[in-house]
C-alpha positions as CSV (number, residue, x, y, z in Angstrom):
1,M,0.0,0.0,0.0
2,F,2.8,2.4,0.8
3,D,4.4,1.7,-2.6
4,F,1.1,2.8,-4.1
5,V,1.2,6.0,-2.1
6,E,4.7,6.8,-3.5
7,R,3.7,6.0,-7.1
8,H,0.4,8.0,-7.1
9,K,1.0,11.1,-5.1
10,R,-0.9,13.3,-7.6
11,I,-4.0,11.2,-7.2
12,L,-3.7,11.3,-3.5
13,Q,-3.3,15.0,-3.5
14,I,-6.7,15.2,-5.2
15,F,-8.3,13.0,-2.5
16,L,-6.7,14.9,0.3
17,A,-7.9,18.2,-1.2
18,I,-11.5,16.8,-1.3
19,I,-11.5,16.1,2.4
20,G,-9.3,19.0,3.5
21,L,-6.7,16.9,5.2
22,T,-4.5,19.6,6.6
23,F,-3.7,18.2,10.0
24,A,-1.7,21.2,11.0
25,T,-2.7,21.1,14.7
26,W,-3.8,17.6,15.6
27,G,-3.0,14.0,14.9
28,I,-5.1,10.9,14.5
29,E,-5.2,10.3,18.3
30,S,-7.4,13.3,18.7
31,Y,-10.2,11.5,16.9
32,T,-10.7,9.1,19.8
33,R,-11.1,11.7,22.6
34,F,-14.4,13.3,23.5
35,H,-14.8,15.6,26.4
36,G,-18.1,17.4,25.6
37,G,-18.6,20.9,26.8
38,A,-20.1,24.2,25.7
39,D,-17.3,25.1,23.4
40,T,-18.1,22.3,20.9
41,V,-18.6,23.4,17.3
42,A,-19.7,20.1,16.0
43,E,-19.9,16.4,16.9
44,V,-19.3,13.6,14.4
45,N,-20.5,10.2,15.6
46,G,-19.9,11.4,19.1
47,L,-16.4,12.7,18.3
48,R,-16.0,16.4,19.1
49,I,-14.7,19.3,17.1
50,S,-13.9,21.9,19.8
51,Q,-14.0,25.6,19.5
52,R,-10.3,25.7,20.0
53,E,-9.6,23.3,17.1
54,F,-11.9,25.2,14.8
55,D,-10.4,28.5,15.7
56,Q,-6.9,27.1,15.1
57,E,-7.9,25.9,11.7
58,V,-9.3,29.3,10.8
59,Q,-6.1,30.9,12.0
60,R,-4.0,28.3,10.0
61,Q,-6.0,29.1,6.8
62,Q,-5.6,32.8,7.5
63,D,-1.8,32.5,7.9
64,Q,-1.5,30.4,4.7
65,L,-3.5,32.9,2.6
66,R,-1.5,35.7,4.1
67,R,1.7,34.0,3.0
68,M,0.3,33.5,-0.5
69,F,-1.1,37.0,-1.1
70,G,1.1,39.2,1.2
71,R,-0.2,42.7,1.7
72,S,-3.0,42.2,-0.8
73,Y,-4.6,39.6,1.5
74,D,-8.0,40.6,2.9
75,P,-8.7,38.9,6.3
76,S,-12.5,39.2,5.7
77,I,-12.3,36.4,3.0
78,L,-12.7,33.8,5.8
79,D,-15.0,35.9,7.9
80,T,-18.3,35.0,6.1
81,P,-20.7,32.3,7.4
82,E,-20.2,30.5,4.1
83,S,-16.4,30.4,4.5
84,R,-16.6,29.2,8.1
85,R,-19.1,26.5,7.2
86,T,-16.8,25.3,4.4
87,L,-13.9,25.0,6.8
88,L,-16.0,23.1,9.2
89,E,-17.2,20.8,6.5
90,G,-13.6,19.9,5.8
91,M,-13.0,19.1,9.5
92,I,-16.1,17.0,9.5
93,N,-14.8,15.1,6.5
94,Q,-11.5,14.6,8.3
95,R,-13.2,13.0,11.3
96,L,-15.3,10.7,9.1
97,V,-12.3,9.5,7.0
98,A,-10.0,9.1,10.1
99,S,-12.7,7.1,11.8
100,A,-13.0,4.9,8.8
101,A,-9.2,4.4,8.7
102,I,-9.2,3.4,12.3
103,K,-12.0,0.9,11.7
104,A,-10.2,-0.5,8.7
105,N,-7.2,-1.2,11.0
106,L,-4.9,0.7,8.6
107,V,-1.4,0.9,10.1
108,V,1.7,2.9,9.3
109,T,4.6,0.9,10.7
110,D,7.6,2.6,12.4
111,E,9.7,1.3,9.4
112,M,7.5,3.1,6.9
113,L,7.5,6.2,9.0
114,V,11.3,6.2,9.2
115,D,11.8,5.5,5.5
116,T,9.6,8.4,4.6
117,I,11.4,10.9,7.0
118,H,14.8,9.8,5.7
119,S,13.7,10.3,2.1
120,I,12.8,14.0,2.5
121,P,15.6,16.2,1.0
122,A,15.1,19.0,3.6
123,F,16.2,16.6,6.3
124,Q,19.4,15.4,4.4
125,T,23.0,16.5,4.2
126,G,25.0,15.2,1.3
127,G,22.1,13.0,0.2
128,Q,21.9,11.2,3.6
129,F,19.5,11.7,6.5
130,D,21.0,14.1,9.1
131,K,19.3,14.1,12.5
132,G,20.7,17.6,13.3
133,Q,19.3,19.0,10.1
134,Y,16.0,17.2,10.8
135,E,15.6,18.9,14.2
136,L,16.8,22.3,12.8
137,A,14.3,22.2,10.0
138,L,11.4,21.4,12.4
139,R,12.5,24.2,14.8
140,S,12.5,26.6,11.8
141,Q,8.8,26.0,11.2
142,N,6.2,28.6,12.3
143,P,5.2,27.6,14.9
144,P,8.2,25.3,15.7
145,M,7.5,21.6,15.8
146,S,9.1,18.8,17.9
147,P,10.0,15.5,16.2
148,A,7.2,13.9,18.1
149,Q,4.6,16.4,16.8
150,F,5.9,16.0,13.2
151,E,6.0,12.2,13.3
152,S,2.4,12.1,14.7
153,K,1.2,14.4,11.9
154,L,3.1,12.4,9.2
155,R,1.8,9.0,10.5
156,T,-1.7,10.5,10.3
157,D,-1.2,11.7,6.7
158,L,0.3,8.3,5.6
159,T,-2.6,6.4,7.2
160,L,-5.2,8.5,5.4
161,Q,-3.2,8.2,2.2
162,Q,-3.6,4.5,2.5
163,L,-7.3,4.8,2.8
164,A,-7.5,7.2,-0.2
165,G,-5.5,4.9,-2.3
166,A,-7.6,1.9,-1.4
167,V,-10.8,3.7,-2.2
168,G,-9.9,5.6,-5.4
169,G,-6.6,4.3,-6.6
170,T,-8.0,1.6,-9.0
171,A,-10.2,3.9,-11.1
172,M,-9.8,3.2,-14.9
173,A,-11.1,5.0,-18.0
174,S,-11.5,3.7,-21.5
175,R,-9.7,5.4,-24.4
176,T,-13.1,6.5,-25.8
177,V,-14.1,8.2,-22.6
178,S,-10.6,9.7,-22.1
179,E,-10.7,11.2,-25.6
180,R,-14.2,12.6,-25.2
181,L,-13.4,14.1,-21.8
182,A,-10.1,15.6,-23.2
183,A,-12.0,17.1,-26.1
184,L,-14.6,18.7,-23.9
185,E,-11.9,20.0,-21.5
186,A,-9.6,21.4,-24.3
187,Q,-12.4,22.8,-26.5
188,K,-12.1,26.6,-26.9
189,R,-14.9,29.0,-27.4
190,E,-14.6,32.6,-28.5
191,V,-16.9,34.7,-26.3
192,S,-17.9,38.3,-26.0
193,E,-19.8,39.8,-23.1
194,A,-22.2,42.7,-22.6
195,V,-23.5,43.7,-19.3
196,V,-26.9,45.3,-18.6
197,P,-25.8,47.2,-15.4
198,A,-28.3,47.6,-12.6
199,E,-27.0,51.1,-11.9
200,Q,-28.7,52.4,-15.1
201,F,-32.1,51.5,-13.6
202,L,-31.6,53.1,-10.2
203,A,-33.4,56.2,-11.4
204,K,-36.4,54.1,-12.4
205,A,-36.5,52.1,-9.2
206,T,-39.0,53.9,-7.0
207,I,-39.6,52.7,-3.5
208,D,-42.2,54.5,-1.4
209,D,-42.2,54.9,2.4
210,A,-44.9,52.2,2.8
211,K,-42.7,49.6,1.1
212,A,-39.8,50.6,3.3
213,K,-41.9,50.4,6.4
214,A,-43.3,47.0,5.4
215,Y,-39.7,45.8,5.0
216,Y,-38.7,47.2,8.4
217,D,-41.7,45.6,10.1
218,S,-40.8,42.2,8.6
219,N,-37.1,42.4,9.3
220,Q,-36.8,44.1,12.6
221,A,-33.9,41.9,13.8
222,E,-31.8,43.3,11.0
223,F,-32.1,46.7,12.6
224,R,-31.1,45.9,16.1
225,T,-27.9,47.4,17.5
226,P,-26.1,44.8,19.5
227,E,-24.7,45.4,22.9
228,R,-21.3,47.1,22.7
229,V,-18.4,47.9,24.9
230,R,-15.3,50.0,24.9
231,A,-12.6,48.0,26.6
232,E,-9.1,48.3,28.0
233,Y,-6.6,45.5,27.7
234,V,-3.0,44.4,28.2
235,L,-1.2,41.8,26.2
236,L,1.7,39.6,27.4
237,S,3.4,37.7,24.6
238,A,6.6,35.8,24.0
239,D,7.4,38.1,21.1
240,A,7.1,41.2,23.2
241,L,9.2,39.7,26.0
242,A,11.9,38.7,23.4
243,R,12.2,42.3,22.2
244,L,12.9,43.4,25.8
245,D,16.0,41.2,26.1
246,P,17.4,40.5,22.6
247,P,20.3,37.9,22.2
248,T,23.8,39.3,22.7
249,E,26.5,39.0,20.1
250,A,28.3,36.4,22.2
251,E,25.1,34.3,22.5
252,V,24.6,34.3,18.7
253,K,28.3,33.4,18.1
254,Q,28.1,30.6,20.7
255,A,25.0,29.2,18.9
256,Y,26.8,29.4,15.5
257,E,29.8,27.4,16.9
258,A,27.5,24.8,18.4
259,R,25.7,24.3,15.1
260,A,28.6,24.5,12.7
261,A,28.2,21.0,11.5
262,Q,24.5,21.6,10.7
263,L,25.4,24.7,8.7
264,K,27.4,22.9,6.0
265,V,26.0,23.3,2.5
266,D,26.7,20.6,-0.1
267,E,28.1,21.5,-3.5
268,Q,25.5,23.3,-5.6
269,R,25.1,23.2,-9.3
270,R,23.1,25.1,-11.8
271,A,21.8,23.6,-15.0
272,S,19.5,24.1,-17.9
273,H,17.7,21.3,-19.8
274,I,15.6,20.5,-22.8
275,L,13.1,17.7,-22.1
276,V,11.6,15.7,-25.0
277,K,9.6,12.4,-25.2
278,T,11.8,10.2,-27.4
279,K,15.5,9.5,-27.9
280,E,15.2,10.3,-31.5
281,E,13.9,13.8,-30.7
282,A,16.7,14.3,-28.2
283,D,19.3,13.2,-30.8
284,E,18.0,15.8,-33.2
285,V,18.0,18.6,-30.7
286,L,21.6,17.6,-29.6
287,A,22.7,17.7,-33.2
288,E,21.3,21.3,-33.5
289,L,23.1,22.3,-30.3
290,K,26.4,20.9,-31.4
291,A,26.1,22.9,-34.7
292,S,25.1,26.1,-32.8
293,P,26.1,25.8,-29.1
294,G,24.9,29.3,-28.3
295,R,21.2,28.5,-29.1
296,F,20.5,26.4,-26.0
297,A,17.9,28.9,-24.5
298,E,16.3,29.4,-27.9
299,L,15.9,25.6,-28.5
300,A,14.7,25.0,-25.0
301,K,11.8,27.5,-25.6
302,K,11.1,25.8,-28.9
303,Y,11.3,22.1,-28.0
304,S,11.3,21.5,-24.3
305,Q,8.1,19.9,-22.8
306,D,9.0,21.2,-19.3
307,T,7.0,24.3,-19.8
308,G,8.1,25.9,-16.5
309,S,11.8,25.9,-17.3
310,A,11.3,26.3,-21.1
311,A,10.0,29.8,-20.6
312,K,13.3,30.6,-18.9
313,G,15.5,29.1,-21.6
314,G,15.6,25.7,-19.8
315,D,17.1,27.2,-16.6
316,L,16.5,25.1,-13.5
317,G,18.3,27.3,-11.0
318,W,20.7,26.1,-8.3
319,F,20.2,22.7,-6.6
320,G,22.1,20.2,-4.5
321,P,22.4,16.4,-4.2
322,G,19.1,14.7,-3.7
323,M,16.9,17.4,-5.3
324,M,16.7,15.9,-8.8
325,V,15.8,12.4,-10.1
326,K,18.9,10.2,-9.9
327,P,19.9,9.9,-13.7
328,F,19.6,13.6,-14.1
329,E,21.6,14.3,-10.9
330,E,24.3,11.9,-11.8
331,A,24.7,13.5,-15.2
332,V,24.9,17.1,-13.8
333,F,27.3,16.2,-11.0
334,G,29.4,14.2,-13.4
335,M,30.2,17.1,-15.6
336,K,33.5,19.0,-15.0
337,K,33.1,22.5,-16.2
338,E,30.5,25.2,-16.9
339,G,29.1,25.1,-20.5
340,E,29.5,21.4,-20.8
341,L,26.6,19.4,-22.5
342,A,25.3,16.0,-21.5
343,G,22.7,13.8,-23.0
344,P,20.5,12.4,-24.0
345,V,19.8,11.4,-20.4
346,Q,16.8,9.2,-19.8
347,S,14.6,9.6,-16.7
348,E,11.0,8.8,-15.8
349,F,10.0,12.1,-17.4
350,G,11.6,11.5,-20.8
351,F,14.9,12.4,-22.4
352,H,17.0,15.4,-21.2
353,I,19.7,17.4,-23.0
354,I,21.5,19.1,-20.1
355,K,23.9,22.1,-20.0
356,L,25.9,22.8,-16.9
357,T,25.7,26.6,-16.2
358,G,27.2,27.0,-12.7
359,I,29.2,25.3,-9.9
360,Q,29.4,26.3,-6.3
361,G,31.7,24.2,-4.1
362,A,30.6,22.8,-0.7
363,K,31.0,25.3,2.1
364,T,30.0,26.1,5.6
365,R,27.6,29.1,5.8
366,S,29.4,32.1,7.3
367,F,28.4,33.7,10.6
368,E,27.3,36.9,8.9
369,E,25.1,34.8,6.5
370,V,23.2,33.0,9.3
371,R,23.3,35.7,11.9
372,P,19.7,37.0,11.2
373,E,18.1,33.5,11.4
374,L,20.2,32.5,14.5
375,T,19.3,35.8,16.2
376,A,15.6,35.3,15.4
377,E,15.7,31.7,16.7
378,L,17.5,32.7,19.9
379,A,15.1,35.6,20.5
380,R,12.1,33.3,20.0
381,Q,13.6,30.8,22.5
382,K,14.3,33.5,25.0
383,G,10.8,35.0,24.6
384,Q,9.2,31.6,25.1
385,R,11.3,30.9,28.3
386,K,10.4,34.3,29.7
387,F,6.8,33.9,28.8
388,A,6.7,30.5,30.6
389,E,8.3,32.2,33.7
390,S,5.9,35.2,33.6
391,A,2.5,33.8,32.6
392,E,1.5,32.5,36.0
393,A,2.4,35.8,37.8
394,F,0.6,37.8,35.1
395,G,-2.5,35.7,35.5
396,N,-2.4,36.0,39.3
397,L,-1.9,39.8,39.2
398,V,-4.9,40.6,37.0
399,Y,-7.0,38.3,39.2
400,E,-5.9,39.5,42.6
401,Q,-6.2,43.2,41.6
402,P,-9.4,43.0,39.5
403,D,-10.3,46.7,39.4
404,S,-7.4,47.9,37.3
405,L,-4.9,46.6,34.7
406,K,-2.3,49.2,35.7
407,P,-0.5,46.9,38.2
408,A,0.1,44.2,35.6
409,A,1.1,46.8,33.0
410,E,3.7,48.4,35.3
411,R,5.0,45.0,36.5
412,F,5.6,43.6,33.0
413,K,6.2,46.9,31.2
414,L,3.1,46.6,29.1
415,Q,0.9,49.3,27.4
416,I,-2.7,49.6,28.4
417,R,-4.6,49.8,25.1
418,T,-8.2,50.9,24.4
419,T,-10.6,49.5,21.8
420,P,-13.2,51.4,19.8
421,W,-16.9,50.4,20.4
422,I,-17.1,46.7,19.7
423,A,-19.9,44.1,19.6
424,K,-19.4,40.5,20.7
425,S,-20.3,39.2,17.2
426,A,-18.2,41.7,15.2
427,A,-14.8,42.1,16.6
428,Q,-12.8,40.8,13.7
429,E,-10.7,43.9,13.3
430,L,-9.4,43.8,16.9
431,G,-6.5,41.4,16.5
432,P,-5.8,39.7,19.9
433,L,-9.3,40.5,21.2
434,D,-11.0,38.6,18.4
435,N,-11.1,35.5,20.5
436,P,-14.4,33.7,21.5
437,K,-13.3,32.9,25.1
438,L,-12.0,36.4,25.7
439,L,-15.1,38.1,24.2
440,A,-17.4,35.8,26.3
441,A,-15.5,36.9,29.4
442,L,-15.6,40.6,28.5
443,F,-19.3,40.5,27.8
444,S,-20.2,38.4,30.9
445,P,-22.6,40.0,33.4
446,D,-19.8,40.4,36.0
447,S,-17.5,42.2,33.6
448,I,-20.3,44.5,32.4
449,K,-21.8,45.3,35.8
450,N,-18.6,45.5,38.0
451,K,-16.1,46.3,35.3
452,R,-13.7,43.8,36.7
453,N,-10.6,42.4,34.8
454,T,-11.2,39.2,32.9
455,D,-8.9,36.3,33.6
456,A,-5.6,36.2,31.6
457,I,-6.8,34.3,28.5
458,E,-4.5,32.6,26.0
459,V,-5.6,34.0,22.6
460,A,-2.8,32.4,20.7
461,P,0.3,30.2,21.5
462,G,2.6,32.4,23.6
463,T,0.1,35.2,24.0
464,L,-2.1,36.1,27.0
465,V,-4.6,39.0,27.2
466,A,-6.5,40.4,30.1
467,A,-9.3,43.0,29.5
468,R,-11.9,45.0,31.3
469,V,-15.0,47.0,30.3
470,A,-14.5,50.8,30.3
471,E,-18.0,51.7,28.9
472,Y,-21.1,49.8,28.0
473,Q,-24.1,50.2,25.7
474,P,-27.0,47.7,25.9
475,E,-28.7,46.2,22.8
476,A,-31.2,48.5,21.2
477,Q,-33.8,48.6,18.4
478,R,-33.1,51.2,15.7
479,S,-36.3,53.2,14.9
480,F,-37.8,53.1,11.4
481,E,-36.7,56.7,10.9
482,E,-33.1,55.9,11.8
483,A,-33.1,52.9,9.4
484,K,-35.2,54.5,6.7
485,A,-32.5,55.8,4.4
486,E,-30.6,52.5,4.5
487,I,-33.8,50.5,3.7
488,L,-34.8,52.7,0.8
489,D,-31.3,52.4,-0.7
490,K,-31.3,48.6,-0.3
491,L,-34.8,48.1,-1.9
492,R,-34.0,50.5,-4.7
493,R,-30.9,48.5,-5.6
494,R,-32.8,45.3,-5.4
495,E,-35.5,46.7,-7.7
496,A,-32.8,48.0,-10.1
497,V,-31.3,44.5,-10.4
498,E,-34.7,43.1,-11.2
499,L,-35.2,45.7,-13.9
500,A,-31.8,44.9,-15.3
501,R,-32.7,41.2,-15.4
502,K,-36.0,41.8,-17.3
503,D,-34.2,44.1,-19.8
504,G,-31.4,41.6,-20.2
505,E,-33.7,38.6,-20.8
506,A,-35.7,40.7,-23.4
507,K,-32.4,41.5,-25.2
508,L,-31.4,37.9,-25.1
509,E,-34.6,36.8,-26.8
510,Q,-34.0,39.5,-29.5
511,L,-30.5,38.3,-30.1
512,K,-31.6,34.7,-30.5
513,K,-34.1,35.8,-33.1
514,G,-31.4,37.6,-35.1
515,S,-31.7,41.2,-34.0
516,D,-28.7,43.1,-32.7
517,A,-30.8,44.4,-29.7
518,A,-28.6,47.5,-29.5
519,V,-26.0,45.6,-27.6
520,K,-22.4,46.9,-27.3
521,W,-20.1,43.8,-27.0
522,N,-16.7,43.9,-25.4
523,A,-13.6,42.5,-27.1
524,P,-13.9,38.7,-27.6
525,K,-11.9,36.2,-25.4
526,T,-11.0,32.7,-26.4
527,V,-11.7,30.6,-23.3
528,S,-11.8,26.9,-22.3
529,R,-12.4,24.9,-19.1
530,R,-8.6,24.8,-18.7
531,D,-8.1,28.5,-19.4
532,P,-11.1,30.6,-18.4
533,Q,-9.2,33.9,-19.1
534,G,-10.5,35.5,-15.9
535,L,-14.2,34.6,-16.5
536,P,-16.0,33.9,-13.2
537,P,-16.9,30.2,-12.7
538,E,-20.7,30.8,-13.1
539,V,-20.1,32.7,-16.4
540,L,-17.7,30.1,-17.7
541,Q,-20.3,27.4,-16.9
542,K,-22.9,29.2,-19.0
543,V,-20.4,29.6,-21.9
544,V,-19.3,25.9,-22.0
545,A,-22.9,24.6,-21.5
546,A,-24.4,26.7,-24.3
547,D,-25.8,25.0,-27.4
548,V,-23.4,25.9,-30.3
549,S,-25.0,23.9,-33.1
550,K,-25.7,27.3,-34.6
551,L,-23.3,30.3,-34.4
552,P,-23.3,32.9,-33.1
553,A,-24.9,31.4,-30.0
554,Y,-26.3,33.5,-27.2
555,T,-26.9,32.9,-23.5
556,G,-27.0,35.0,-20.3
557,L,-27.3,35.1,-16.6
558,L,-28.1,37.3,-13.7
559,V,-25.0,38.6,-11.8
560,P,-26.2,39.3,-8.2
561,E,-26.1,43.0,-7.3
562,K,-24.5,44.0,-10.6
563,G,-27.0,43.3,-13.4
564,Y,-27.5,40.9,-16.3
565,A,-24.6,39.5,-18.4
566,L,-25.2,38.7,-22.1
567,L,-22.8,36.3,-23.7
568,R,-22.1,35.7,-27.4
569,I,-20.2,32.6,-28.6
570,S,-19.0,33.3,-32.1
571,R,-16.5,30.5,-32.7
572,V,-15.8,27.0,-31.4
573,I,-12.2,25.5,-31.7
574,D,-12.1,21.7,-31.3
575,P,-8.7,20.3,-30.1
576,D,-6.5,18.0,-32.2
577,P,-7.7,14.4,-31.5
578,K,-4.0,13.4,-30.9
579,Q,-4.0,15.5,-27.8
580,S,-6.3,12.9,-26.2
581,A,-4.0,9.9,-26.7
582,D,-2.3,10.2,-23.3
583,N,-5.2,11.4,-21.3
584,E,-6.1,8.0,-19.6
585,P,-4.1,8.7,-16.4
586,R,-5.7,12.1,-16.0
587,T,-9.2,10.6,-16.5
588,A,-8.4,7.9,-14.0
589,Q,-7.6,10.7,-11.5
590,L,-11.0,12.3,-12.3
591,Y,-12.7,8.9,-11.8
592,G,-10.8,8.3,-8.6
593,S,-11.8,11.7,-7.3
594,S,-15.4,11.0,-8.1
595,Q,-15.2,7.6,-6.5
596,F,-13.7,9.1,-3.3
597,Q,-16.4,11.8,-3.2
598,A,-19.0,9.0,-3.4
599,Y,-17.3,7.2,-0.5
600,L,-17.4,10.4,1.5
601,A,-21.1,10.9,0.7
602,S,-21.7,7.3,1.9
603,L,-19.9,8.0,5.2
604,R,-21.9,11.2,5.8
605,S,-25.2,9.5,5.1
606,Q,-24.5,7.0,7.8
607,A,-23.0,9.5,10.3
608,D,-24.6,11.3,13.2
609,I,-23.5,14.9,12.6
610,E,-24.5,17.8,14.9
611,V,-23.4,21.4,14.2
612,R,-23.8,24.0,16.9
613,K,-24.4,27.1,14.8
614,E,-24.0,29.6,17.6
615,N,-20.5,28.3,18.2
616,L,-19.7,28.1,14.5
617,E,-20.5,31.8,14.1
618,R,-18.4,32.9,17.2
619,K,-15.4,34.8,15.9
620,Q,-12.0,33.8,17.0
């Protein structure tokens, strides 16, 4: 079974994506514990998904998206009920599949676990497993992981990969089906779009006070102002404590000397390649290169089937031992000087023509080179130690002197911060205060009535917050007059969208009958299922589903809050049938994915699943 996992990682990635197997914060043992309690978000066959687990998963997803998109990331992406429900559905699937794996007695032996760890290049030095490098790599994670945590997580992943392989790994597809699916997926359609915007109907959308009052009377809950507080708080964190006592130069140098063996870097080489399917093709390319050695980049762009490197003239960048497939690596490290050619070299991917473009000898990273990362690691370790030493005293102080945060602030050199007016259900902009346990304490009757400090509450690993109410406003119903302008605007916009829909559908009927309908089309795009050219999924679905037996073909759809989109398909480009010849493995992946989804549906139909909506909607 483990051999299957190694051979079919791509298929397994699809299955793991379906069920959302991230396992960033818990291992398989957590499936077998159930403690109950008010902070449960969901129960799956009696197995609990706690508020803490759910909040950690939300935070993990936030961190991942923030790394992907940088400054352009919008935290509100995961702040909708739909997004939170989607995350929870993934965790429910995790519980179901993990339970099935346990019932099936699937086991990852210690030998399998060790073999997998030893095969990971990030844990190797000179192509061999290095325990020191292994531990250093785990400490460098954010947050750092111990070997026991990593091995628990990896054992879980491998166990579930076994189940995924057993369920979906045998899917097969006939050549006829493969070719048909490939043709549908690769077919291109030239489409133009014209939007009937809702804005142009705003002037015609008339809503009188009676309609607005009727809406108000029917939706009064929409116009209630929730109870709100202005709060003071202090934050004790490992990061802040680390900044108070940064590592000295001597401490950093001592750490460098202690880790010198782990800081050795193997010989690195840089190479470019041209990848083709057959040896005959490789021989032809090699002959061209020998006739014109300076054309390597040009020929890579022309012939190479590795599209990622082809666009860069075949360049693969710098790499060390263990980072490439063995035949390729042996050829590259067997060459003696820059500019040398090797090939054709056969690998599992095809035939390579290789050019060596750079050599860097083995070395030990200098102190100046690693100073920033060593300093950061030592600071983190110092901060964590000081936090562990200070956390209990901080908690005791805010509890023993409940009428003020000033003693704790002075003792630990902390700033007392003040929030704007916040509601319990809408505190997502407040950073450390956006925590369900802290908000529950802050909005408790005792905090509101007596304005006492909350307990010191852990809002994130290595971060404690204590808060107190400074001012309070109870829940209140907004009057119709207060809400009237908002209601009129909302209903006018809703009416404008409806008018745009009616106008768009009328134009669509005219277009289908051969009239131009006074429509101004934008520039055409050539789109396909593989390459939507920026079309939203719902628009692309309309385009690919349209009847194109007669061209131009027309279709349309309502775009919520924007208007009505008219679509004109003017040309259909069918792919070359030869492109379908090698599509059977891909179709098998699609079949396997479908098979696994059916398996999940079966597990869900037999499961007892309870979701506690009030906890799901509590913000972290």
